[in-house]
N, C-alpha and C positions, 0 to 999 in steps of 0.2 A: 350191472349198475342197479342201485336200489331206488328206482323211480316210483315204484308202485304206491308208496305211502306219502308222496309229496302232497303237502296241504295246499289249499287255495292261496294262502299267503305266500308260500314259497313260489308257486307258479306266477303269481302277480309280480313278485320281485324279479323273477327271471326275465321279465320283459325289459328290465333295465340292463341286461347283460350285453356284452360286446358283440359286434358283428365281425370281429377280427378273425380271419382265417388262420387256423393253426398252421405252423410252419415246421419244416424239418422232415425227417424220415419216419414213416409209420403213420397210421390213421389215428384220429382221436379215439375210435372204439378200441383199437389195439392198446393205446396208451392207458386208457382208463382201466383196462383189465389186465395190466401188467405186461404189455408188450406182446410181440409175436415171437417167432422162432429165434433162437439164439442161445448162447451159453448163459444159463441162469445161475451159475455158480461164481461168475467173475465179480470181484469187488471193483466197483467203478471209482476212478479217481476224478476229482473235480476241483476247480479253484474256489477259493473263498477269501474273505478277510476275517481277522480276529473279531469275534463278537464283543460288543462294547461291555455287556454285563453278563451276569449269570443267566442261565436259560430258564427263566420264569416267563410264562405266557404274557402277563400284564406288564412286563418290564423289558420286552424285546421289541424295538421299533426301528431297527436298522437291518440292512440286507445280510450282513455277516451272520448274525444270530437268526434272522428270519429264514434263511435257507435251511438251517438245521431244524428249527422249530416246526416248520411245515411238514417235515418228514418224520419227526419223532412223536408228534402229537396229531391227534385228529379231534375234531369237534362235532357239532351237530350236523354240519354240512361241510363239503369241500367244493372246489370249483374244477370243472373239467377244462380241457384245452382251450375252449372258446369262452370261458368265464361263466358258464352256466352252473348254478348251484346243484349239487348232487347230495342226497341224503347220505350221511355216514352213521352217526349214532342216533340221529333223530328218526323216529318212526313217522312222526307227524308234527307239524308246526301250524297250529290253527288259530284263526282269529275271525271275528265278525265285524270288528270296528277299527282294526289297525292300531289299537291301543292296548288291548288285553289279549295276551297270547297264552295258549296252553300247549306245552311241549311234552310229547311222549317219546321215551327212549326205546330203542330196540333192546330187549333184555339180553343179558349174557356177555356184554362187552367187559373186558378187564384191562387193568394196567399191566405193565410188563413184569410187575412183581406178583401178579396173580390176584391183587385186590380188585373188587368190582368197581365199575364205572356206574355211578348212580346219579339220580337227580341232585343229591347233595354235593356230588363232585363238581357240578357246574355252579350251583348256587353259592357254595363256599368259596370257589375260585373267583367268581365275579365279585363277591363281597370283599374278598381280600384285595383284588385289583383296584377296587374303588376307594377303599378306606384311606384316609389321609395319612395315617400313621405309617403305612407301608410304602408311601412315596413311589408308587409304580408309574412308569412313564406313560403307559397306555390307559391310565385311569379315566381319561377323558372319554374313552369309548363307552363307558357305562353311564354317562350323564343323562341319557334319555330315560333311564329307569327311575321310577318314582322313589324318592328317598335318597337319591345320589347327593343332593345338596347337603343333607344332614351328615352323611358319612365322610364326605370329602372336605368338610369345613375344618379349619385349623384347630379348633378346640372341640372336635366332634365327640359327642357323648354316646354314640352308637357306632357299630361297625357292620350293621346289617341293613341293607336297603329295604324299605317298606314294600317295594314292588316285586320282590322275589319271595316265592313261597314254595316249599317242598310239599307236594301232595302225597306222594308215596315214592318208593325206590325208583320208579321209572317215569314219574310225572312231576313236572313243576310248572308254575305259572309265572308270567312276567307281566307287570303292569307298567306302562310307560307314563310319563308326565303329560304326554299329548299323543294323538295319533301320529304314527310315522310309518308310511307304507313300505319303506325300504329296510326296516329293521331286520327281517329275516335274511336279507342279502348279506348283512354284515357278519353273520354268525359263523362263517368259515374263517374269519380272521384270527390270528394268533391270540389276541387278547381274550377271546371267548372260549379258549380251550379249558377242559376240566383239570382238576388237580386231585391227587390222592391225599388222604389225611396226613400222611407222612410229610408232605411238603410244608405244612404250616408249623411244624415243630421247630425247624431250623431252615427257613427259606434260603439263606445264603448258601448253606451247605448243599441243599437240594439243587440249587441252580448250577452247581458244579457237576452234579451227577444225577440228573433228573430221572425219576421213574415216570414213564410216559405210556402212551397208548396208541401211537401211530404205526405206520408200516415198518418203521425202523426203531431201534433204541440206541442211545449213545453208550458206547462201551469204553471210550477213551478220549480224553481231551488234553492234548499237549499244547499248552498255551503258546500262541504265535508260531506253532508248527503245523498241527493238524487236528481234526476231529474225526473219529472213526465211528461209523454207524453200522450196526449189525441188523440183519433182518429180524423183525419181531414176529415170531411164529404164531403168537396169539392174536394178531390183528385179523379182524374179520370184516374188512370194508372193501370198497371198490378200487382202492389204490394198492393192491398187492404188489410186492416187489418181484420184478422179473430178473433180478440179479442177486449176487451174494452179499451186497452191502455197498455203502458209499464211504470213501475216504476223502474228506474235504481237506485239501492242502492250502495252508495259509501262505499266500505269495506277497512279497513286498513290492513287486512290480508285475504288470501284465506282460511286459516284454519277456520276462523269464518264463511266465506261464505259456506264452505263445511258442517259445523255443521248445518247451517240453511237449507241446502238442505235436509240433513238427517232428520231434525225435521219438514220439510214441511213448513218452514218459508221463503224459497226462491224457486222460480220456476225453474230458469235456471242458470247454472254456466258454464262458458267457460274455466275455468282453475282449475285443480285439484291440491291441495297442495301436496308436496312431501310426507308428512306424511300419505297420503291416497292413493298414487299411487299403492301400492302393493295390496290393497284390494278394490278399488273403483268399479271395474267391478263386483266383487262378491257382494259388498254392494248394488249396484244399478241395477245390472242385465241388462235388455234390456233398462234401462233408462240411459245408458252410451254410450260414443263414444270414439274411439281411431283411428284416421285416419290422413294421411298426408294432409297438405295444403300449400299454397304458402306463406311460411314464413321461416325466419332463425334467428339464434342467433349469435351475434358477440361481440367482445370486441373492442372498439374504443379508440385509444390513440391520443388525439388531437395534430395536427402538430405544435401548438404554444408552447408546453411544452419543457423545457430544456431537452436536450439529445434525443428528439424525433422529432425535426424539419425535414422537408423533406431534404434528402441528405444522404450521405453514413452512417454517424453515426446512424441517426434515423432509416434508413432502416435495418441496421444490428441489432439494438436492438429490433425492432418489430419482425423481423424474429426469433431472439433468444427466445423471449417470446412465439411466436407461437409454436416453436419446443419444448418448455418446457411443453406444455399442453398435457396431455394424455386424449384426448377427449372421447375415448371409455370407459375408466375407470369411468369417471364422468357420462356418459350416463347410464352405468350399475348400478352404486351405487346410484346416485341421482334420476334418472328418470326410473329406473327398465327396461332399454332397450327401453324406449318409444320414443327415438329420433334416428336420423341417422347422423353419422359423416359427416361434410361438406367436400365437395371435390372442391367447388368453391364458388362464391359470390351470386348466385341466389337461385333457388330451383328446385329440380328434377321433380316436377309436371308441369313445364313450357315447352312449345314447344321449342326445340332447345337446351335443357340442354345437357351438356357434362361433364363427370367425368374425362376426360383425357386431361386437359389443361396443357400445359408445365408450370412448376413452382409450381404446386400444391403440390409437395412434402414438401413444407414449412408447410403444415398443418398436417404432420405426426410427432408424438412424437419421439424425438431422443435427449436424454440428452447430449450425447457427441457433437453432432452438435450444440446444443443450447449453450453450454459452449464456444465452439470455436467461434461462432458468437459474443457472448458477449465480449470475449477477444479481438476480432478484433475491436469492437466498442470502447473498453477501450484504445486501441492503438491510436485512434483518439482523444478522450477526456475521461479521467478517470471518473469512477462513484465512488463517495464518499460513503464509507460504511455506513455513517450516513444518507444517503438519503433514503427516503421512496418511494416505488412504490405502489400507492394505486389504487384500482379498485372500483369505486362507483357503488352502486346498490340501488334500491328502495325496501323497506321492504314490500310494499303492493302487490308485484307480486309473483306468485307461483314459488317456487324453486330458486328465485334469491339469497337469502342468502346462501343457501346450495351450489349452483354451483359456485358462486363467491368466497366463502371461499375455495372451493376445488381448483379452478384455482390459487388463491393467494398462497396456500400452495404448489402446484406443482411448481410454478415459484420460490418461496422461496427455496424450497429444491433442485431444479435443478441448479439455478444460484447463490445461496448463497447470495441473496439480501433481504432487508427488504420489502417483498411484503405483503400487508394487504388488507382486504376487508373494504370498507368504506360505512356504511349504510346511506341512505337518508330516511326521514320519509315517503315520498310519491313519486310517479312517477312524479307528478307535480313539486315537489321540485328539483328532479334530472334534469328534463327537463329545468327548469328555469336556473340552473347553466350551463347546456350545451349550451342553446340558447344564454345566455349572455357571453359565453366564459370565465367562471370563474372556469373551472375545474382545479384542481391541480394535477390530475392524470388521469388514464384511467377510463372508465366506461362501464358497460354492455350496449349493444345496440342490435338492431335487426330490422327486417322489416316484416311487414304484407302487402302483395301486395295491391296497390291501384287499379290496373287494371292488367289483366293477360298478362304480357309481360316481357321479360328479361330486356328490357330497363328501366322499372320502378325500378328494383333493382340496376341498374348501374348508370343511369343518375341522378336520384333523390338523390342518396346517395353520389356519388363520382364526379359528374360533377362540374366543377368550378363554384362557387357561388350558388350551389343548396341549397334550403331551408333546406333540411335534411342532408346536408353535415356537420355532426357534427365535423369531424376532420379537417376542413378547408383545405381539400386536393385540389390540383390543378396540373394538368399535361396536357399540350397542346396536346401531342401525344394521350393521352387517350380521351380527348375531341374530337379530330379529328376522332378517331375511332368510337365514338358514332355517330357523324354526318354521317359518311360513312354507318354505319349500318342502321340508320334511313332512309337514302336515297334509300336503296335497295327496289326494287319493289317486289322482291320474298322473302317471309318470311323466307325460309330456308337459303337464302344467307345472309339476315340480321342477323339471329341467328349465323351464322358462323363468321361474323365480330364482333358481340358482344362478342363471346367467345375469339376472338383474342384480344379484348380490355382487357380481364381479365388477359392475360399474363402480361400486364403492371401493373395491380393491384397486382399481386403476387410478383412483384419486390418491389413495394412501400408499400404494406400492409396498406392502409389508415384505414382499419379495419381488425381485425383478425377473420375470419370465425370459428365458433365452430361446430354447428350442424344445421340440418334442423328441422323445427318444425312439430309437430303433434298436432292436437287438441285433448285434453283429457278433456272431460267435462261430465256433467250429469244434470239431471232434476228431479224434485219431482214427486210424485204420483198425483199431482193436475193438471198436464197439459198433453197434447198430441200433436201430429203433430210437434214434435221437430226435426229440421234438421239443420245441420251445412253446410255452403256453401264452395265454392272453396277457400275462404280466411280464413277459420277457424272461421267465425263469425256466430252465430245462425241466422237463418232466422226468426227474431222476429215477423214479420207481420203474419206469417203462424201459429204461436203457438196458440192453443186454450185451454180453461179450460175443466175440466172433470165434 
């Protein structure tokens, strides 16, 4: 591991990291260094969903693309099994005021085509990601950088943020709009990856066949079938591959994937279907895992829908629906007790988590309170009995059909409205409608942490204009609280302020929290050294064959 050049800022940010114990076979030290003994030539097969978009760092914000991006790219830092940041291309990340950062690169890193990774590779990629004309979904991640407002404006006259400066080939500086103590912690997220000059000539074509710099490189993408990754021999970081490559198979159902695990036709599965939850641990024995990670499940009701716009009527209806849901009953019946009821908007494995935020009682099932809230909303504007309240879900995700149907039935029975589950053929299809703002009802949603911080759950999902703000939520008081929390130099004080911001979310309910996630996965008899990390994702590079 390349710890020796960690800067003070990076060490400070590491204090925000998880205390989650890594799970699965093999130690964190083995995983970080490419696993232990085993067949290093075997190509590992793993499940995935079809990426929503081309593989550009600033335009990938869902798990299908994210699995691949985290393996074919590497940035300034990566995260180990426990969520601790580890230097990759960064030699040092230094600051004296948490607002101005000097970043030095380890010389000699290259992209898979042999071109050098330089300071400009980062600065150009971040400017591209932030510029309005490029319409990148992760552009929000650059908003802290001075000059973001100018490049992200609708009629922007510049495409370069004032706060980014190339000093030399291996040095660049970052000036933020305000001090933000957790800025270095974000730098392992996909949005902050570097790009070669070739990417900017034809970004769409590049996204189909990216030149990258991670432990693997993409060699083949057969849409809706598979994505093949080959070991990148030029990679010189702490995540060296302990196998011969990764073949991500696109599955339309987790039931099929589970059958393939049992038959030895798939090596690693990160989601167990509900039909197998009761028996998978006895079926797989020590080839299974059930452990908490930094993720949650929610229902989002977009603020552009009639009856659910921001304001008194919409807030009352969202609260009524929330109180109509018996979360524990669904956890017990659908997930066999494998989830934990949500008490707020982040995840309990994160530093600063609190289960006692004022307003959180809206997450408790109470049929009488739900009906009263719905009646109060009807007094403002009546709900026509012929209207349908739908909840969209993707059929290629484990348990989605079962839990969404259960939620719809509970809402229907409690409020006496026509609540139905609406299936989408794939996660990509659902995300396309969400991104294009074509939703006609609510939809299942959730979050798998990009980096170990409460802010990642709050800013990325509910900040005004955030790329993953599916509900089009905007509240200036909430945005100001986020800025206040980011500016705190003490992580404990920042967490306290972030929890205060959640009091606002409980009043507006831009999303309805359901439960916290646990990774329930398994692997075949053909592999060893399988471990799942802090964010519930298998540490693919450490897996070996038998």
